[in-house]
C-alpha positions in Angstrom: 34.8 34.0 26.1 38.1 32.6 28.6 40.7 31.3 27.0 39.8 27.7 28.0 36.1 28.1 26.8 37.8 29.0 23.4 40.3 26.0 23.3 37.4 23.4 24.6 35.2 25.2 21.9 38.2 24.4 19.1 38.6 21.4 20.5 35.0 20.3 20.5 35.1 21.5 16.9 38.0 19.7 15.9 36.6 16.5 16.9 33.4 17.1 14.8 36.2 18.1 11.8 38.2 14.6 12.6 34.5 12.9 12.3 34.0 14.3 9.1 37.0 13.5 7.7 36.5 10.0 8.9 33.2 9.6 7.5 34.4 11.0 4.1 36.9 8.0 4.1 36.1 5.8 6.5 35.4 2.7 3.1 38.4 3.7 1.7 40.0 0.8 3.4 38.2 -1.7 1.6 39.4 -0.5 -2.0 42.5 1.2 -2.0 44.4 -1.6 -3.4 47.4 0.3 -4.8 45.4 3.7 -4.3 47.1 6.4 -2.8 47.6 6.6 0.6 45.1 8.9 3.3 46.5 11.6 5.4 44.5 14.5 7.2 46.3 17.2 9.3 44.2 19.7 11.5 45.0 23.3 12.9 43.4 25.3 16.0 45.1 28.7 14.5 43.3 30.5 12.1 39.8 32.0 11.6 39.0 30.9 15.6 37.9 27.8 14.5 39.5 24.4 13.6 40.7 23.2 10.3 41.2 19.6 8.7 43.1 18.8 5.5 42.3 15.5 4.1 44.5 14.1 1.0 45.9 11.5 -0.9 49.4 11.2 -1.9 52.2 9.4 -2.5 54.2 9.9 0.3 53.8 11.4 3.7 56.2 13.6 2.6 54.4 14.7 -0.6 51.5 15.3 1.9 52.9 17.2 3.9 54.6 19.6 1.7 51.0 20.4 0.5 49.0 20.8 3.9 52.3 23.2 4.9 51.2 25.9 1.8 48.1 25.1 2.5 48.4 26.0 6.1 50.9 28.8 5.3 48.3 30.4 2.8 45.8 30.4 5.3 47.5 31.8 7.7 48.4 35.3 5.4 44.5 35.3 5.1 43.8 35.2 8.6 45.8 37.6 9.7 44.8 40.1 6.7 41.2 39.8 7.3 40.9 39.8 11.0 38.8 42.5 12.4 40.5 41.5 16.0 44.1 41.7 16.1 47.2 44.0 14.8 50.3 42.4 13.2 53.6 44.3 13.5 54.3 46.1 10.0 51.1 44.8 8.5 48.0 47.0 7.4 44.7 44.6 7.9 41.3 45.1 8.0 41.8 46.0 12.0 43.8 48.9 10.3 41.4 49.7 8.0 38.9 50.0 11.0 41.0 51.9 13.5 40.5 55.7 13.9 43.1 58.7 13.5 42.1 61.6 14.8 38.4 60.6 14.9 38.4 60.0 11.3 39.3 57.0 9.0 42.9 56.6 7.2 43.0 56.1 3.6 45.3 52.7 3.7 47.1 50.5 1.3 46.4 47.1 2.0 47.6 44.0 -0.1 45.7 43.0 -3.0 43.7 40.0 -1.3 41.6 42.2 0.5 41.3 44.3 -2.1 39.6 41.4 -4.0 37.7 40.3 -0.8 36.4 43.8 -0.3 35.3 44.2 -4.0 33.1 40.4 -4.0 31.8 41.2 -0.7 30.2 44.8 -2.5 29.3 41.9 -5.6 27.9 39.7 -2.9 25.8 42.8 -1.5 24.1 43.7 -4.8 23.3 40.2 -5.7 21.7 39.3 -2.1 19.8 42.7 -2.0 22.1 43.8 1.3 21.3 40.8 3.3 25.2 40.0 3.3 26.7 43.8 4.2 30.6 43.8 4.9 29.9 47.3 6.2 27.8 45.9 9.4 30.8 46.1 11.5 29.1 48.9 13.7 26.1 46.7 14.8 28.1 43.1 14.5 30.5 44.6 17.2 28.1 45.5 19.6 26.3 41.8 19.9 30.2 40.5 19.9 31.0 41.9 22.4 27.3 41.0 24.5 27.7 38.1 23.5 31.3 37.4 24.8 30.3 39.1 27.9 27.5 36.6 28.5 28.7 33.8 27.4 32.1 34.7 30.1 29.8 35.9 33.2 26.0 34.4 32.0 24.7 35.2 35.1 25.1 38.8 33.4 23.8 38.2 30.4 22.0 40.7 28.6 20.7 41.8 25.0 22.1 45.5 23.6 20.2 48.2 24.0 17.4 48.8 21.1 18.6 52.3 20.6 22.6 51.3 20.2 21.9 49.0 17.7 19.8 51.3 15.7 21.9 54.1 16.3 24.5 51.7 14.8 22.7 50.8 11.9 23.1 54.1 10.5 26.7 53.5 9.6 26.8 50.7 7.3 26.6 52.6 4.2 28.0 50.2 2.2 28.6 53.2 -0.2 31.0 54.1 2.4 33.2 51.7 1.3 35.8 53.3 -0.9 38.2 50.9 -2.9 41.1 52.6 -5.2 41.9 48.9 -7.2 44.6 51.0 -9.2 46.5 52.2 -6.1 45.0 49.3 -3.7 43.6 51.4 -0.8 40.9 51.6 1.4 39.3 54.1 3.0 35.8 54.2 5.0 34.5 57.3 4.5 32.0 57.6 7.8 34.1 57.7 11.1 31.4 55.3 12.9 31.6 52.7 10.4 33.6 49.0 10.6 33.9 46.6 8.2 32.8 42.8 9.1 34.1 40.1 6.7 32.7 37.3 9.3 30.0 36.1 7.0 32.4 36.4 3.5 36.4 36.0 4.5 36.8 32.2 5.7 35.0 30.9 2.7 36.5 33.4 0.2 40.3 32.4 1.5 39.5 28.3 1.7 38.0 29.2 -2.4 41.4 30.9 -3.2 43.2 28.3 -1.7 41.6 25.4 -3.5 41.5 27.4 -6.6 45.6 27.8 -6.5 45.5 23.7 -5.7 43.7 23.2 -9.1 45.8 25.5 -10.9 48.5 23.7 -10.0 47.1 20.2 -10.9 47.0 19.2 -7.0 43.5 16.7 -6.6 42.3 14.2 -4.2 42.0 16.7 -1.6 39.4 17.9 1.5 39.5 21.6 3.2 37.7 21.7 5.9 37.8 25.0 7.9 35.7 25.3 10.9 32.7 23.3 8.6 33.1 24.9 5.9 33.9 22.1 3.3 36.1 22.9 -0.3 36.5 19.5 -2.1 39.4 19.3 -4.7 39.1 16.7 -7.4 38.0 13.2 -6.3 38.9 10.8 -3.9 42.2 8.7 -4.1 40.3 5.9 -5.4 38.2 8.0 -8.0 35.1 8.1 -6.0 33.4 11.2 -4.6 33.9 12.3 -1.3 31.0 11.8 1.5 30.3 15.1 3.3 27.2 14.9 5.9 25.2 17.8 6.8 24.9 17.9 10.8 22.0 17.8 12.6 21.5 20.4 14.6 20.0 18.3 17.3 23.2 16.4 17.7 21.1 12.8 18.1 22.8 9.4 17.9 20.7 8.1 15.9 20.7 10.9 12.9 23.9 13.0 13.3 23.6 13.8 10.2 20.8 15.4 8.2 21.6 13.7 4.6 24.8 12.8 2.8 26.2 14.4 0.2 28.9 13.4 -3.0 31.1 15.9 -3.9 34.0 16.3 -6.1 35.4 19.6 -7.2 31.8 21.3 -4.9 31.9 23.1 -1.6 29.2 22.7 1.3 28.7 25.4 3.7 26.7 25.3 6.5 25.3 28.0 9.0 23.1 27.1 12.1 21.9 28.9 15.3 23.7 25.9 17.0 26.9 27.4 16.3 27.3 30.3 18.1 24.8 31.8 20.7 24.7 32.7 24.1 21.5 32.7 26.3 19.7 35.0 27.8 17.7 33.9 30.3 16.1 30.8 28.9 16.4 32.2 25.3 19.3 31.9 23.0 20.3 34.5 20.6 22.8 33.1 17.8 25.1 35.2 15.4 23.5 35.6 12.8 22.0 39.2 12.9 19.4 40.2 10.1 20.3 43.5 8.7 16.9 44.5 8.8 15.9 43.6 12.3 19.3 44.0 13.9 18.4 40.8 15.6 19.5 36.9 15.2 17.6 36.1 11.7 14.4 33.7 13.0 13.2 30.7 10.9 15.6 28.3 10.6 17.9 25.9 12.4 20.5 25.6 9.6 20.9 26.3 6.3 23.6 24.2 3.7 24.3 25.5 0.7 25.9 23.5 -2.5 28.2 25.2 -5.3 31.1 25.2 -6.8 32.8 28.3 -4.8 33.4 27.6 -1.2 33.4 32.0 -1.1 29.6 32.3 -2.8 28.5 29.2 -0.2 29.6 31.2 2.6 27.8 34.7 1.6 24.9 32.9 0.5 24.3 30.6 3.8 24.3 34.1 5.8 22.4 35.6 3.2 19.2 32.8 3.2 19.0 33.2 6.7 17.8 36.6 7.0 15.3 35.5 4.2 12.0 34.1 3.8 11.9 30.4 2.6 10.2 31.8 -0.4 12.7 34.5 -0.8 15.3 32.7 -0.8 14.0 30.0 -3.0 13.8 32.9 -5.6 17.3 33.9 -4.8 18.9 30.3 -5.5 16.6 30.1 -8.8 18.6 32.6 -10.2 22.1 31.6 -9.7 23.3 28.9 -11.7 25.1 26.0 -9.6 23.2 26.4 -6.5 21.2 24.2 -4.6 20.0 24.9 -1.4 19.3 22.6 2.1 16.8 24.9 4.4 16.1 23.1 7.6 13.7 25.0 9.5 13.1 26.2 13.0 10.5 23.4 13.6 12.2 20.8 11.8 11.1 20.8 8.6 13.5 20.2 5.6 13.4 21.8 2.2 15.8 21.5 -0.4 16.0 23.3 -3.7 14.6 21.7 -6.7 18.1 20.4 -8.0 19.8 19.5 -4.4 18.9 15.6 -5.1 21.4 15.1 -7.5 23.8 15.2 -4.7 22.1 12.9 -2.1 23.7 9.7 -1.4 22.7 6.9 0.4 24.8 5.0 3.6 25.3 2.3 1.4 26.8 4.6 -1.3 30.1 5.9 1.0 
């Protein structure tokens, strides 16, 4: 994507995050009294998306210190988990993917990479392979064709089927070798690549949120590219109001539903977020590991649960399952509720989703 296009995309997302942050607290002005003040901070620097931090503190200085710590941690996770950039003196997932004399090195990495990859293997098992960080060989092909198609739309085309099928031969999660004792990672297949795009952002947000909770810091919302994690209640003791974006983006109905959250996460995956056009057909970024094509059946899927990491992984996995399969998975999990927005606009929710719903008057 051209630099100007990336900047425009980030600015558009930042505007959306700002609107969400305002939504979460727009009614507080009438009930604040002597409660803590609300502050916000924004960034366009991490995980190729926009970040919004909203929180309540006794002073601007107090909020600035907390938000600085959050952004510093987010920057560290970004550098560790990226597969697109090398950083001087740092072993990250980019260097794990590198080849040396035709093979992958055994790389000693930061413990936070080990923990992410161990968690990724757990989610692979839990979702029956629908979230697979070993699919980088396939996803990198789609990424290259999508970026080329966005940069020069008149040349946009689909990846050749034979290229995808050949790449899919190198996606075995068993070839991701992790040594917890020595903090090393090795990819046994030289044609294999890691891609943690379905997990890393949510995982990083969750780790940061847990750190805040351990330090007794509450009254914050972290919104990284629409991946929302609430930390405690609002400053007035009420739940945060968070909206599920309407893919159609109508003025009368900008959100499909409003939720009241306090300590939970809301993560949405959608076909409208990252895509490119080939002819008159759009092709989004969520690739079904079985068909090797963009997953079909939904416009968006939103997951409510405690862990932002779980929500990020599950929102992707559910996109690659039928509705019945998805419902069965959700029923097997504790504390997970889902809103499915089907391709035809039909909306379906899991059994306990309604307990999070609030009306416009409750905000």
